[in-house]
N, C-alpha and C positions, 0 to 999 in steps of 0.2 A: 225063766219066766220073769218078766219085768214087773215091778210094783209101782203103784202110784199112791199119793196121799189121799186120805179120807178127810174131808173138811166141811165146814159150814160157812156160808157167806151171808151176812146181813147187810142190807143197804139202808143206811140212815140218810134219807134224802133231805130231811130238815137241817141236819148239821153237815151234810155233804161228806159223810165218812163211810168207807167200806170197812166192814169188820170181817176179817178172815181168820177163822179158828181151825187149826190143824189138830186132828184127833189121833189118827192111826194110819197104818198102811193097808192097802187093798191090792189084790191082784188085778192085772189089766182086764181079765175076763169079767170081773164084777161090774155091774151096771153103774153108770154115773159119769157125769161129764168131767173133763179135765178142768182144772181151776181157770185157766185162761179162756176156755170155751164158755164156762159159766160167767166169767166177768164180761165176756163179749156180749152177753145178753143185757147188760146194764147200759143204758144210754150214756155215752161219753164217760166211761169209768175213770179216765185219766183226769177228770176235773174234780174227783173226790180225793180227800185225804184218806189214808189207809192205816189200819191197825192189823198187824199180823201177830196172832196170839199162838205161840208154840208151847205154852205151859202144859197142856194135856197130851201132847204128842207122845205116842207110845214107842216109836221107833228111834233109832239112832239118828240124830241130826248132825251129820258130818259137815265140815266146812265146804266140802265139794258139793254136797246136796243143796246146801243153802245158797251157794254161789250159783248153782244151776237154776234154782227158783228165781233168784234175783235177775239173772240174765234173761230168763223167760219173761219176767215182768217188764224188763227194759225193752225187749224186742217187741212186746205187745204194745206198750205205750209209745214207743218211738220218740221219746223226749217230750211228749205232749203232757206229761205229768210234772213238768218242771215247775218249781215254786210250790209244789204240794208237799205235805208232811207225811212221813211214814214212821209210825211207831212200831218197834219190834219188842214183843213181850216174851221174855225168857223165863225168869224165875229162879234159875240156879246158875252158879258161876261157870260150870262147864258149857252150858248152853249159851250164856252171855258171851263167852270167849268165841264160840263158833259163830254167833250172830254177827260178830265184828267183820266176818268175811263179806257180809252184805254191804257194809260201808265202803269197802274197797271197790266193789263193782259199780257203785253209784255215787261217786264222790261229789257230784254236783247236785245231789238231792238233799233235802232237809230230813235227815234220819236220826233217830235217837233210840236207844235201847233202855228198856225198863224192866223192873222185877214184877210189877203188878199191872193189870189191865187198867185200873183207875188212874194210875200215874200217866200211862200213855195217852189215855183219853183226855185227861186234864191238859197235858202238854199240847195236844192237837187243838183243843178248843180255845186255849189261851193264846196260841200262836207264838209261844216262846221261841227264842233262837235255839239253834242246835245245841243239844246237851252233850258234853263229852261222854263217851261210852266207857 
């Protein structure tokens, strides 16, 4: 039986930021849209900056799974999110190490990894240059 992530998405239209918080894993049989299906309901989601918050995720976030998520995002946006910022919030050293896999999949994107949500949000709002992970 395959599993999918349980998540919450907030659309901050004023600041043009998508906030995606991953929480746990659910079975495919459980009701609820796929992340990309949900983002497809947002008008031009590739024009938003994004924060992916993994701090409360209850399952193992392997490099392979994170690479899968990134590839899915890249396929969905098809390069239309170029010049947008993506903050990845981890919170611990093991997760931060695994989040670096996302940098490899999207080398032409402005991506940075943070320990706290507020650091990631501040980085997006100030438009700072890419921060070393």
